[in-house]
Steps between C-alpha positions, in 0.01 A plus 500: 500500500539697823233504769424865423427417140292200598291724722451753222413237242312250715369284218603135495374463143748750358868433443687821422803512274739777400433654159797573273366727227707566190393806301645502148767274353780590741280475807372159389853375438603605850199326658584178317859513625389562858267202497770272365742633762290377792158668493316231306214505753417860416223570251634661183301744287676579172337809348651525153271586209775433247633177649804315386383187309719294731352652817213253537735206458741645756221565748333161459721294736414728795153470647294802599615712206246720325572660164317828436549539122236763421275766650205259507679280756483637854731357769330345801685577823238345729744233626763766574333712765811574706793601278561594140824611333474679165817497288519737204762675289528877545451544124161325504218697334254240368164636615311178431735296721472756777122491463502120542684542830265771624188304406633201693569720803148642483362146539731401787813672622769344719510668840863598441600581141860597431672592177847430362602732215785376281733761349423589137719349226772717351349784301161475670358718776257461787150506349295358787193707573435628855152348496650152467743558785216629718348152486796375706575521872870548436740504206859375486715624211790272405814686399635212291332269250432163669540341158874534560639209706685728744181696571266206556593406858333797669154481338498123545584532872270797556185353348561160663554658842193723466281204401633286783458781752129498420434128446764285672468417870813551704651605832383862449187566296383839378168661573314586181385831645865597552587404142217716370625786718856452373414496129186714488489828311655406162840634604837390370650175626876451520624142536832351604617157614811349655595138567735359764605154610320348798465485795252786518651644817455869589838605360451336160141615476589860581786483249258385230254774596774766485611372158143516368456846651815620324346384170183694582702819546662443161151481345385829650373406846440793735393392851318825571274447197412141586145410597552127541746212496446128451791286621502137383753264660551155346685210659382563857365220718322527834832518683608799294195718555672709768767600248234688300434750779821704446421521127156645569651739754755615243223629277297639786805712580536650151140526375250769603256411776214513249654221288346153525753218540404138434736203537442149369709185530322250273603138500587287201755254367844573362632720780726254679823676404400864459271779614369810324365839598280680248383858555196668346516873576193707418489878477512814288866468401632781281585401144365144524286400205603791280 
């Protein structure tokens, strides 16, 4: 946890964890996949009032998993005071499941609560109510179903990089106040990610940032409408910190002065041969989420 977060939550008796919150069957399935793909330390809340009979058995091997099978069971987010990610299908309309989430948030809400909306299945439409989305500090709409193998890489990378930006120490740590400023206001969030081989020198890092930026444009990014940008760089050690400066400057050059830019380079294992740049652009982008 960064020094800024330690100062904000100066309580040695509390150990904060990220909350991965699945709302409905598809959201719960996605949370389970994310935990098995490297986020096993996150706390999982599976809000599904018509659960698959096999769900409990599948969830059992992973600790810190809470099943919310009915309206009488209220999720307890008290150990997740920093970050929560809600994953839900766009077709979701179960009022009792949504009520379970809202009751849990009334008791204790993560400081930063973001949403990931999965595209509706074929033949379905977006049924999410505005009042549910207003509970969130930002909402990312996936354009492709992460249930498809080719579409899984981006949500896996994005959620992992967001969680590590908040919780993992590293050469460059984010300030929680900046993250709140980046994501505040329940605006749309566009996400892109690009990976390159190491070393994480300025040329390779800028190339990865440009590749991720090109993906953002394809998803509807408009720099003039942006209010914030989180840049997460993986695979950087202390010697590579200077290479991050041109990446930050790149976005300072294209974003409005009012936009908040935060950059994190969290540590972690598994980055000996590659590096990754993930972008989280926040703003009122035309056509996103419709």
